[in-house]
C-alpha positions in Angstrom: 1.5 5.6 11.9 -1.4 6.5 9.8 -1.0 6.8 6.0 -3.4 8.0 3.4 -3.1 8.5 -0.4 -3.8 11.5 -2.9 -3.5 10.9 -6.6 -1.8 13.2 -9.0 -1.3 12.2 -12.7 2.1 12.7 -14.2 4.6 11.3 -16.8 7.9 10.2 -15.9 10.7 10.5 -18.2 13.2 7.5 -18.4 16.1 7.0 -20.8 15.0 9.4 -23.2 11.5 8.0 -23.2 8.4 8.8 -21.6 6.5 6.2 -19.6 3.1 7.1 -18.1 3.0 7.0 -14.3 0.6 7.9 -11.6 2.2 10.0 -8.9 0.7 9.6 -5.4 1.1 11.7 -2.3 1.0 9.6 0.7 0.1 11.8 3.7 -0.4 10.8 7.4 0.5 11.4 11.0 3.9 10.1 12.6 3.8 9.4 16.4 7.1 10.0 18.1 6.8 8.7 21.7 10.7 9.0 22.4 10.6 12.3 24.0 13.5 13.2 21.4 13.5 14.6 17.9 14.2 11.9 15.3 15.8 12.8 12.0 16.5 10.9 8.6 13.7 8.5 9.4 13.1 5.8 6.9 9.6 5.1 6.2 8.6 1.3 5.4 5.1 0.1 4.5 3.5 -2.2 2.0 1.5 -1.0 -0.9 -0.8 -3.1 -3.0 -2.9 -2.2 -6.1 -6.9 -2.9 -6.2 -6.0 -6.5 -7.0 -3.9 -7.1 -4.1 -0.4 -7.0 -6.1 2.6 -5.3 -4.9 3.2 -1.8 -6.2 6.8 -1.5 -5.0 8.2 -4.9 -6.3 10.8 -6.4 -3.7 10.9 -3.1 -1.7 9.1 -1.9 1.6 11.0 1.4 1.9 8.7 3.9 0.6 10.6 7.3 1.4 12.1 9.6 4.0 11.0 12.1 6.8 13.6 14.6 7.6 12.6 15.4 11.1 9.8 14.0 13.4 9.6 16.1 16.6 8.2 14.5 19.9 4.4 14.0 19.7 2.3 13.7 16.6 3.3 15.4 13.2 2.1 15.3 9.6 4.2 13.8 6.8 4.0 13.5 3.1 6.0 11.1 0.8 5.7 10.9 -3.2 5.7 7.8 -4.8 5.3 7.0 -8.7 3.5 3.6 -9.9 3.0 2.0 -13.3 0.1 4.0 -14.9 -1.7 0.6 -15.6 -1.8 -0.4 -11.8 -5.5 -0.6 -10.8 -6.5 1.8 -8.0 -7.4 2.3 -5.2 -4.1 1.4 -3.7 -4.0 -0.2 -0.2 -1.6 1.0 2.3 -0.4 -1.4 5.3 1.9 -1.7 8.1 3.6 1.5 7.8 6.3 2.4 10.4 9.5 4.8 10.6 12.9 4.2 12.0 15.2 7.1 12.3 18.0 8.5 14.5 18.3 11.2 17.2 21.1 13.0 15.6 22.3 13.5 11.8 24.3 10.6 10.6 27.6 11.5 9.4 28.6 10.4 5.7 
């Protein structure tokens, strides 16, 4: 799985106050070699700031891809990080894990 980042600035509301945050769009290519469509795939990876500090503390799950057909397909995941984290971000060890049918809840 290859992942890249795009930057979009935004402010995130939290508990009635406004905290400044940078919103990133992580884009990439997901490769599904199983021959079956994968659904509800959790995406895991490590994201570090320019100083090598983790961006998502104690968390490696960065998002979900609804459907990954067999072969190579594009994906996008949005994340928000504190405004003061130095860039560029470093994306490492990205992978996805999903199911071949919807999970009943």
